[in-house]
N, CA, C and O atoms as CSV, one atom per row, in Angstrom:
chain,resi,resn,atom,element,x,y,z
A,1,MET,N,N,-63.247,-151.896,102.374
A,1,MET,CA,C,-63.994,-151.394,101.260
A,1,MET,C,C,-64.913,-150.274,101.715
A,1,MET,O,O,-65.071,-149.275,101.014
A,2,ALA,N,N,-65.519,-150.432,102.884
A,2,ALA,CA,C,-66.393,-149.381,103.402
A,2,ALA,C,C,-65.622,-148.085,103.575
A,2,ALA,O,O,-66.143,-147.003,103.306
A,3,TRP,N,N,-64.365,-148.198,104.030
A,3,TRP,CA,C,-63.542,-147.005,104.213
A,3,TRP,C,C,-63.325,-146.296,102.878
A,3,TRP,O,O,-63.419,-145.070,102.806
A,4,LEU,N,N,-63.038,-147.056,101.825
A,4,LEU,CA,C,-62.852,-146.450,100.509
A,4,LEU,C,C,-64.118,-145.727,100.054
A,4,LEU,O,O,-64.045,-144.639,99.483
A,5,LEU,N,N,-65.257,-146.325,100.304
A,5,LEU,CA,C,-66.510,-145.710,99.878
A,5,LEU,C,C,-66.815,-144.436,100.659
A,5,LEU,O,O,-67.347,-143.475,100.103
A,6,ARG,N,N,-66.476,-144.427,101.949
A,6,ARG,CA,C,-66.752,-143.247,102.775
A,6,ARG,C,C,-65.771,-142.104,102.539
A,6,ARG,O,O,-66.142,-140.935,102.642
A,7,HIS,N,N,-64.538,-142.432,102.228
A,7,HIS,CA,C,-63.491,-141.417,102.177
A,7,HIS,C,C,-63.024,-141.076,100.764
A,7,HIS,O,O,-61.948,-140.500,100.601
A,8,ARG,N,N,-63.779,-141.404,99.775
A,8,ARG,CA,C,-63.425,-141.097,98.394
A,8,ARG,C,C,-64.611,-140.471,97.685
A,8,ARG,O,O,-65.768,-140.797,97.953
A,9,GLY,N,N,-64.293,-139.563,96.773
A,9,GLY,CA,C,-65.322,-138.945,95.949
A,9,GLY,C,C,-65.747,-139.877,94.832
A,9,GLY,O,O,-65.116,-140.913,94.622
A,10,PRO,N,N,-66.808,-139.533,94.110
A,10,PRO,CA,C,-67.311,-140.403,93.042
A,10,PRO,C,C,-66.263,-140.756,91.986
A,10,PRO,O,O,-66.184,-141.908,91.559
A,11,ALA,N,N,-65.465,-139.786,91.563
A,11,ALA,CA,C,-64.447,-140.067,90.538
A,11,ALA,C,C,-63.397,-141.027,91.078
A,11,ALA,O,O,-62.933,-141.909,90.356
A,12,GLN,N,N,-63.022,-140.864,92.333
A,12,GLN,CA,C,-62.029,-141.761,92.923
A,12,GLN,C,C,-62.599,-143.158,93.109
A,12,GLN,O,O,-61.880,-144.144,92.941
A,13,ARG,N,N,-63.879,-143.261,93.454
A,13,ARG,CA,C,-64.494,-144.583,93.602
A,13,ARG,C,C,-64.539,-145.304,92.262
A,13,ARG,O,O,-64.295,-146.509,92.195
A,14,ARG,N,N,-64.850,-144.572,91.193
A,14,ARG,CA,C,-64.855,-145.193,89.854
A,14,ARG,C,C,-63.451,-145.662,89.486
A,14,ARG,O,O,-63.286,-146.733,88.902
A,15,ALA,N,N,-62.444,-144.868,89.824
A,15,ALA,CA,C,-61.064,-145.238,89.489
A,15,ALA,C,C,-60.620,-146.490,90.236
A,15,ALA,O,O,-59.796,-147.251,89.730
A,16,ALA,N,N,-61.154,-146.711,91.429
A,16,ALA,CA,C,-60.748,-147.852,92.252
A,16,ALA,C,C,-61.649,-149.071,92.072
A,16,ALA,O,O,-61.517,-150.041,92.819
A,17,GLU,N,N,-62.558,-149.048,91.103
A,17,GLU,CA,C,-63.526,-150.135,90.973
A,17,GLU,C,C,-62.878,-151.491,90.708
A,17,GLU,O,O,-63.463,-152.521,91.043
A,18,HIS,N,N,-61.692,-151.515,90.119
A,18,HIS,CA,C,-61.033,-152.792,89.842
A,18,HIS,C,C,-60.525,-153.460,91.108
A,18,HIS,O,O,-60.209,-154.649,91.093
A,19,LEU,N,N,-60.442,-152.720,92.196
A,19,LEU,CA,C,-59.966,-153.287,93.453
A,19,LEU,C,C,-61.060,-154.036,94.202
A,19,LEU,O,O,-60.763,-154.806,95.115
A,20,ILE,N,N,-62.298,-153.829,93.837
A,20,ILE,CA,C,-63.417,-154.410,94.577
A,20,ILE,C,C,-63.331,-155.929,94.618
A,20,ILE,O,O,-63.560,-156.524,95.671
A,21,GLY,N,N,-63.009,-156.565,93.510
A,21,GLY,CA,C,-62.878,-158.029,93.492
A,21,GLY,C,C,-61.830,-158.520,94.473
A,21,GLY,O,O,-62.027,-159.532,95.146
A,22,LEU,N,N,-60.728,-157.813,94.555
A,22,LEU,CA,C,-59.683,-158.201,95.504
A,22,LEU,C,C,-60.121,-157.968,96.943
A,22,LEU,O,O,-59.779,-158.748,97.832
A,23,LEU,N,N,-60.877,-156.897,97.175
A,23,LEU,CA,C,-61.308,-156.587,98.530
A,23,LEU,C,C,-62.399,-157.537,99.028
A,23,LEU,O,O,-62.611,-157.658,100.234
A,24,LEU,N,N,-63.081,-158.200,98.120
A,24,LEU,CA,C,-64.153,-159.116,98.504
A,24,LEU,C,C,-63.669,-160.542,98.764
A,24,LEU,O,O,-64.463,-161.419,99.103
A,25,VAL,N,N,-62.383,-160.765,98.607
A,25,VAL,CA,C,-61.820,-162.096,98.855
A,25,VAL,C,C,-61.884,-162.388,100.352
A,25,VAL,O,O,-61.475,-161.560,101.167
A,26,ASP,N,N,-62.396,-163.564,100.714
A,26,ASP,CA,C,-62.582,-163.926,102.116
A,26,ASP,C,C,-61.293,-164.372,102.808
A,26,ASP,O,O,-61.027,-163.991,103.948
A,27,ARG,N,N,-60.515,-165.164,102.121
A,27,ARG,CA,C,-59.335,-165.760,102.763
A,27,ARG,C,C,-58.077,-165.414,101.985
A,27,ARG,O,O,-58.120,-165.167,100.780
A,28,GLY,N,N,-56.959,-165.400,102.693
A,28,GLY,CA,C,-55.682,-165.100,102.066
A,28,GLY,C,C,-55.341,-166.039,100.934
A,28,GLY,O,O,-54.799,-165.615,99.913
A,29,ARG,N,N,-55.652,-167.309,101.103
A,29,ARG,CA,C,-55.309,-168.259,100.034
A,29,ARG,C,C,-56.158,-168.021,98.788
A,29,ARG,O,O,-55.734,-168.355,97.681
A,30,ASP,N,N,-57.347,-167.450,98.954
A,30,ASP,CA,C,-58.143,-167.086,97.783
A,30,ASP,C,C,-57.496,-165.933,97.026
A,30,ASP,O,O,-57.569,-165.867,95.799
A,31,LEU,N,N,-56.864,-165.030,97.761
A,31,LEU,CA,C,-56.209,-163.885,97.141
A,31,LEU,C,C,-55.060,-164.339,96.245
A,31,LEU,O,O,-54.875,-163.801,95.153
A,32,VAL,N,N,-54.294,-165.316,96.694
A,32,VAL,CA,C,-53.169,-165.818,95.900
A,32,VAL,C,C,-53.672,-166.368,94.563
A,32,VAL,O,O,-53.103,-166.068,93.513
A,33,GLY,N,N,-54.723,-167.161,94.603
A,33,GLY,CA,C,-55.282,-167.712,93.357
A,33,GLY,C,C,-55.823,-166.627,92.439
A,33,GLY,O,O,-55.651,-166.690,91.221
A,34,THR,N,N,-56.472,-165.638,93.025
A,34,THR,CA,C,-57.012,-164.527,92.236
A,34,THR,C,C,-55.891,-163.760,91.557
A,34,THR,O,O,-55.975,-163.462,90.366
A,35,LEU,N,N,-54.847,-163.438,92.302
A,35,LEU,CA,C,-53.717,-162.710,91.726
A,35,LEU,C,C,-53.006,-163.541,90.658
A,35,LEU,O,O,-52.539,-162.998,89.657
A,36,ARG,N,N,-52.925,-164.849,90.869
A,36,ARG,CA,C,-52.306,-165.722,89.870
A,36,ARG,C,C,-53.113,-165.708,88.572
A,36,ARG,O,O,-52.548,-165.641,87.480
A,37,ARG,N,N,-54.439,-165.773,88.701
A,37,ARG,CA,C,-55.291,-165.757,87.496
A,37,ARG,C,C,-55.238,-164.399,86.796
A,37,ARG,O,O,-55.391,-164.329,85.576
A,38,ILE,N,N,-55.024,-163.325,87.549
A,38,ILE,CA,C,-54.871,-162.004,86.926
A,38,ILE,C,C,-53.545,-161.932,86.170
A,38,ILE,O,O,-53.493,-161.461,85.034
A,39,ALA,N,N,-52.477,-162.402,86.810
A,39,ALA,CA,C,-51.147,-162.321,86.207
A,39,ALA,C,C,-50.948,-163.321,85.073
A,39,ALA,O,O,-50.275,-163.016,84.088
A,40,LEU,N,N,-51.526,-164.504,85.205
A,40,LEU,CA,C,-51.339,-165.558,84.202
A,40,LEU,C,C,-52.676,-166.208,83.831
A,40,LEU,O,O,-52.939,-167.346,84.221
A,41,PRO,N,N,-53.512,-165.499,83.088
A,41,PRO,CA,C,-54.796,-166.087,82.693
A,41,PRO,C,C,-54.585,-167.291,81.769
A,41,PRO,O,O,-53.538,-167.412,81.132
A,42,PRO,N,N,-55.578,-168.179,81.698
A,42,PRO,CA,C,-55.464,-169.350,80.817
A,42,PRO,C,C,-55.336,-168.936,79.348
A,42,PRO,O,O,-55.918,-167.934,78.934
A,43,PRO,N,N,-54.587,-169.694,78.571
A,43,PRO,CA,C,-54.392,-169.362,77.150
A,43,PRO,C,C,-55.702,-169.226,76.368
A,43,PRO,O,O,-55.807,-168.358,75.501
A,44,ASP,N,N,-56.697,-170.062,76.657
A,44,ASP,CA,C,-57.981,-169.958,75.939
A,44,ASP,C,C,-58.653,-168.618,76.201
A,44,ASP,O,O,-59.216,-168.010,75.290
A,45,TRP,N,N,-58.593,-168.160,77.447
A,45,TRP,CA,C,-59.185,-166.856,77.792
A,45,TRP,C,C,-58.424,-165.745,77.089
A,45,TRP,O,O,-59.022,-164.799,76.578
A,46,MET,N,N,-57.083,-165.864,77.066
A,46,MET,CA,C,-56.258,-164.847,76.403
A,46,MET,C,C,-56.603,-164.757,74.915
A,46,MET,O,O,-56.708,-163.663,74.361
A,47,ALA,N,N,-56.776,-165.906,74.282
A,47,ALA,CA,C,-57.097,-165.928,72.854
A,47,ALA,C,C,-58.453,-165.276,72.595
A,47,ALA,O,O,-58.618,-164.556,71.610
A,48,ALA,N,N,-59.421,-165.524,73.471
A,48,ALA,CA,C,-60.753,-164.943,73.297
A,48,ALA,C,C,-60.747,-163.443,73.600
A,48,ALA,O,O,-61.400,-162.671,72.897
A,49,ARG,N,N,-60.032,-163.031,74.618
A,49,ARG,CA,C,-60.032,-161.628,75.048
A,49,ARG,C,C,-59.193,-160.743,74.137
A,49,ARG,O,O,-59.582,-159.614,73.838
A,50,TYR,N,N,-58.053,-161.243,73.698
A,50,TYR,CA,C,-57.108,-160.433,72.934
A,50,TYR,C,C,-56.913,-160.980,71.527
A,50,TYR,O,O,-55.782,-161.064,71.047
A,51,ASP,N,N,-57.993,-161.350,70.867
A,51,ASP,CA,C,-57.881,-161.901,69.522
A,51,ASP,C,C,-57.326,-160.877,68.540
A,51,ASP,O,O,-56.728,-161.261,67.535
A,52,ALA,N,N,-57.505,-159.595,68.800
A,52,ALA,CA,C,-56.977,-158.556,67.910
A,52,ALA,C,C,-55.447,-158.518,67.943
A,52,ALA,O,O,-54.825,-157.981,67.026
A,53,ALA,N,N,-54.834,-159.085,68.993
A,53,ALA,CA,C,-53.371,-159.112,69.093
A,53,ALA,C,C,-52.767,-160.181,68.198
A,53,ALA,O,O,-51.548,-160.233,68.036
A,54,GLY,N,N,-53.592,-161.025,67.622
A,54,GLY,CA,C,-53.093,-162.081,66.737
A,54,GLY,C,C,-53.043,-163.420,67.445
A,54,GLY,O,O,-53.466,-163.549,68.594
A,55,ALA,N,N,-52.520,-164.415,66.744
A,55,ALA,CA,C,-52.488,-165.780,67.267
A,55,ALA,C,C,-51.313,-166.019,68.206
A,55,ALA,O,O,-51.292,-167.016,68.929
A,56,SER,N,N,-50.348,-165.127,68.204
A,56,SER,CA,C,-49.164,-165.301,69.041
A,56,SER,C,C,-49.525,-165.136,70.521
A,56,SER,O,O,-50.069,-164.108,70.925
A,57,ARG,N,N,-49.216,-166.154,71.318
A,57,ARG,CA,C,-49.474,-166.074,72.758
A,57,ARG,C,C,-48.664,-164.958,73.399
A,57,ARG,O,O,-49.137,-164.296,74.323
A,58,LEU,N,N,-47.463,-164.748,72.921
A,58,LEU,CA,C,-46.615,-163.688,73.446
A,58,LEU,C,C,-47.265,-162.322,73.234
A,58,LEU,O,O,-47.256,-161.485,74.137
A,59,ARG,N,N,-47.822,-162.094,72.058
A,59,ARG,CA,C,-48.510,-160.822,71.788
A,59,ARG,C,C,-49.776,-160.683,72.637
A,59,ARG,O,O,-50.098,-159.589,73.099
A,60,GLN,N,N,-50.485,-161.782,72.839
A,60,GLN,CA,C,-51.689,-161.729,73.672
A,60,GLN,C,C,-51.334,-161.370,75.112
A,60,GLN,O,O,-52.007,-160.545,75.730
A,61,TYR,N,N,-50.287,-161.981,75.648
A,61,TYR,CA,C,-49.871,-161.664,77.014
A,61,TYR,C,C,-49.340,-160.235,77.098
A,61,TYR,O,O,-49.563,-159.555,78.100
A,62,ALA,N,N,-48.641,-159.771,76.062
A,62,ALA,CA,C,-48.167,-158.381,76.045
A,62,ALA,C,C,-49.363,-157.423,76.080
A,62,ALA,O,O,-49.342,-156.427,76.803
A,63,ALA,N,N,-50.397,-157.723,75.304
A,63,ALA,CA,C,-51.607,-156.892,75.314
A,63,ALA,C,C,-52.272,-156.931,76.691
A,63,ALA,O,O,-52.771,-155.917,77.178
A,64,HIS,N,N,-52.273,-158.104,77.305
A,64,HIS,CA,C,-52.872,-158.243,78.634
A,64,HIS,C,C,-52.119,-157.393,79.657
A,64,HIS,O,O,-52.736,-156.697,80.464
A,65,TYR,N,N,-50.801,-157.449,79.622
A,65,TYR,CA,C,-50.014,-156.686,80.593
A,65,TYR,C,C,-50.106,-155.188,80.343
A,65,TYR,O,O,-50.048,-154.402,81.288
A,66,ARG,N,N,-50.250,-154.777,79.075
A,66,ARG,CA,C,-50.501,-153.348,78.791
A,66,ARG,C,C,-51.826,-152.926,79.416
A,66,ARG,O,O,-51.916,-151.881,80.061
A,67,ARG,N,N,-52.848,-153.747,79.219
A,67,ARG,CA,C,-54.172,-153.446,79.778
A,67,ARG,C,C,-54.115,-153.439,81.308
A,67,ARG,O,O,-54.711,-152.571,81.945
A,68,LEU,N,N,-53.419,-154.377,81.884
A,68,LEU,CA,C,-53.271,-154.435,83.338
A,68,LEU,C,C,-52.584,-153.165,83.854
A,68,LEU,O,O,-52.971,-152.628,84.892
A,69,GLY,N,N,-51.580,-152.694,83.141
A,69,GLY,CA,C,-50.915,-151.445,83.510
A,69,GLY,C,C,-51.873,-150.262,83.461
A,69,GLY,O,O,-51.825,-149.385,84.323
A,70,GLN,N,N,-52.745,-150.236,82.451
A,70,GLN,CA,C,-53.740,-149.166,82.352
A,70,GLN,C,C,-54.704,-149.208,83.536
A,70,GLN,O,O,-55.042,-148.172,84.108
A,71,VAL,N,N,-55.140,-150.409,83.896
A,71,VAL,CA,C,-56.072,-150.562,85.019
A,71,VAL,C,C,-55.430,-150.087,86.307
A,71,VAL,O,O,-56.064,-149.378,87.089
A,72,VAL,N,N,-54.184,-150.465,86.539
A,72,VAL,CA,C,-53.485,-150.053,87.758
A,72,VAL,C,C,-53.312,-148.537,87.776
A,72,VAL,O,O,-53.516,-147.906,88.813
A,73,SER,N,N,-52.942,-147.952,86.657
A,73,SER,CA,C,-52.759,-146.493,86.632
A,73,SER,C,C,-54.085,-145.759,86.817
A,73,SER,O,O,-54.102,-144.656,87.365
A,74,GLN,N,N,-55.188,-146.343,86.374
A,74,GLN,CA,C,-56.495,-145.725,86.587
A,74,GLN,C,C,-56.964,-145.903,88.020
A,74,GLN,O,O,-57.666,-145.040,88.548
A,75,ALA,N,N,-56.592,-147.002,88.659
A,75,ALA,CA,C,-57.020,-147.265,90.033
A,75,ALA,C,C,-56.211,-146.467,91.046
A,75,ALA,O,O,-56.711,-146.174,92.132
A,76,THR,N,N,-54.987,-146.112,90.719
A,76,THR,CA,C,-54.111,-145.415,91.658
A,76,THR,C,C,-54.725,-144.117,92.183
A,76,THR,O,O,-54.641,-143.874,93.386
A,77,PRO,N,N,-55.337,-143.270,91.354
A,77,PRO,CA,C,-55.938,-142.043,91.908
A,77,PRO,C,C,-57.047,-142.340,92.927
A,77,PRO,O,O,-57.299,-141.522,93.812
A,78,GLY,N,N,-57.694,-143.464,92.818
A,78,GLY,CA,C,-58.737,-143.829,93.761
A,78,GLY,C,C,-58.211,-144.136,95.145
A,78,GLY,O,O,-58.973,-144.151,96.112
A,79,LEU,N,N,-56.924,-144.379,95.251
A,79,LEU,CA,C,-56.325,-144.690,96.544
A,79,LEU,C,C,-55.706,-143.470,97.221
A,79,LEU,O,O,-55.369,-143.514,98.404
A,80,ARG,N,N,-55.559,-142.396,96.473
A,80,ARG,CA,C,-54.980,-141.177,97.055
A,80,ARG,C,C,-56.023,-140.495,97.946
A,80,ARG,O,O,-57.224,-140.647,97.722
A,81,PRO,N,N,-55.570,-139.748,98.952
A,81,PRO,CA,C,-56.517,-139.024,99.812
A,81,PRO,C,C,-57.345,-138.036,99.010
A,81,PRO,O,O,-56.867,-137.424,98.056
A,82,ARG,N,N,-58.579,-137.899,99.414
A,82,ARG,CA,C,-59.504,-136.978,98.749
A,82,ARG,C,C,-59.146,-135.546,99.104
A,82,ARG,O,O,-58.865,-135.239,100.263
A,83,ARG,N,N,-59.154,-134.676,98.117
A,83,ARG,CA,C,-58.933,-133.262,98.386
A,83,ARG,C,C,-60.193,-132.647,98.937
A,83,ARG,O,O,-61.299,-132.946,98.487
A,84,ARG,N,N,-60.019,-131.804,99.893
A,84,ARG,CA,C,-61.203,-131.180,100.504
A,84,ARG,C,C,-61.353,-129.759,100.101
A,84,ARG,O,O,-62.296,-129.092,100.527
């Protein structure tokens, strides 16, 4: 994480902010649980977060994966080398 902070500009650091939670994981087994909760959040959380998608769990998960895709595409520029 320190490397990202030293070698990235402010815009790139903002783009990579979603990676901070993953980088702060202490143990490998914690990472697996974190990634599982990102990929498959509990249905109650999905209903609360994506209530605009309707009552269908399938639509809620589709909205979640669209949002996850947006986050990944926004974080990707933060991982590219900084232009000098």
